[in-house]
N, C-alpha and C positions, 0 to 999 in steps of 0.2 A: 667573486659575490659571492655572498651566504644570504639564503633566502631565510625571510624572520618568520618565526612562529609563532601563529595565533592561537591565543587560548581562548576560547568558546565555553560562556555559561553551561550551566546542565540545562538550565530552561530553554536555550537558544539550542542546545542539541534535541532536545525535547522536544520543542514545534516542528524542527526541521524533518527530526523522524513520524510527527503527528501529519504532517504535510505530505511526506511519502505515502503513508499510509490511506489517505485519504482516496485516492488513485486518480486523480482528475489529472494528474502531470506524473512523468517520469521521475524517475529518480534522477536521472541526469538533469533533466529540466527542474527539478526544484533545487539541485546544487548551483546550477547555473544561473538561475535568479537569486539565491542567496549568496551567491559569490564564495561558495566552498568548495573544495576539490571532491568530485564526485566519489573518491575511492576514500575521503574520509568522511563522507557523511553515507557510505554503504557500511566502512566499518560500525558507524555510530547505528544503524538498522541493524545487524548483527549481533551486535550486545543488546541491544533491547529486543527482540526475539529470543535471545539466548534468558534474558531475564524471563520476558514471561512465561516460556516453558517450562521455567523452574515451578509457576503457578500453579495452581487447580487451572485443568482447563475450562475454557466459558462452553459452555452448550450452544450451538448456532441457533438453538430455536429460542425465541423471547416468550417467556411465560408468562400470559398476561395473570393481573393482578386481579383478586376474586371481587374488586369493589370498584371496577372498569363500565363506565359509562359507555353508551353507544358512540358519541362526542370521540371519548380517548381510544375507543376501539379503532376508529376510521383512522386518526393520525396516527396509532401505533403501527396498522395495517398498511397506510400509507407511505410510511419512513421505509419500511422494511419492501415493502416494494420498489422504492428509488436505491435502497440497497442493493435487490436482487438483480435491477436493471442495471446498476454499474458493476455490479458481477461478472455480467452475462456478457455485458460490452466487452469487459478486460479475456473473460474466455472467447468469445468471438475473435478480440486481436491476434492474442496466443495462435488459433487454430489459425487463421492465415499467414502469420507468420510461418507456424510451423510446417503447413502445407508447402509456401514457398522455400523454404528450408529444402523441404525434401525434393522439391522438383530441382531446384540448384543440384542438389548433390547426385540426383538419379541423371542427370543431363551431366556431370563431372565423369561420373564412372564410364560415361557410352565414350 
């Protein structure tokens, strides 16, 4: 029995990659939720990364507009805080995983 090949629209692919970039779910979870093979989603993500890398790199720092009101500044800083908290949580999880892996391989070596 031959598997049927599903053709996804570019919009669907772009939305799927955007879900991965949000960072609140793993690539595997996004693939499972969308009913897409995780290797397929990983390839879309890789291709999107290649497209992005050919563009001019963005600065990680947001330059505030000159005519920014205090309310707009507070909103911008709150968004940046949420983004940094998300990045920090991901880095902490990565660190824990690496510590566990190091401990595992250390035990295997003995």
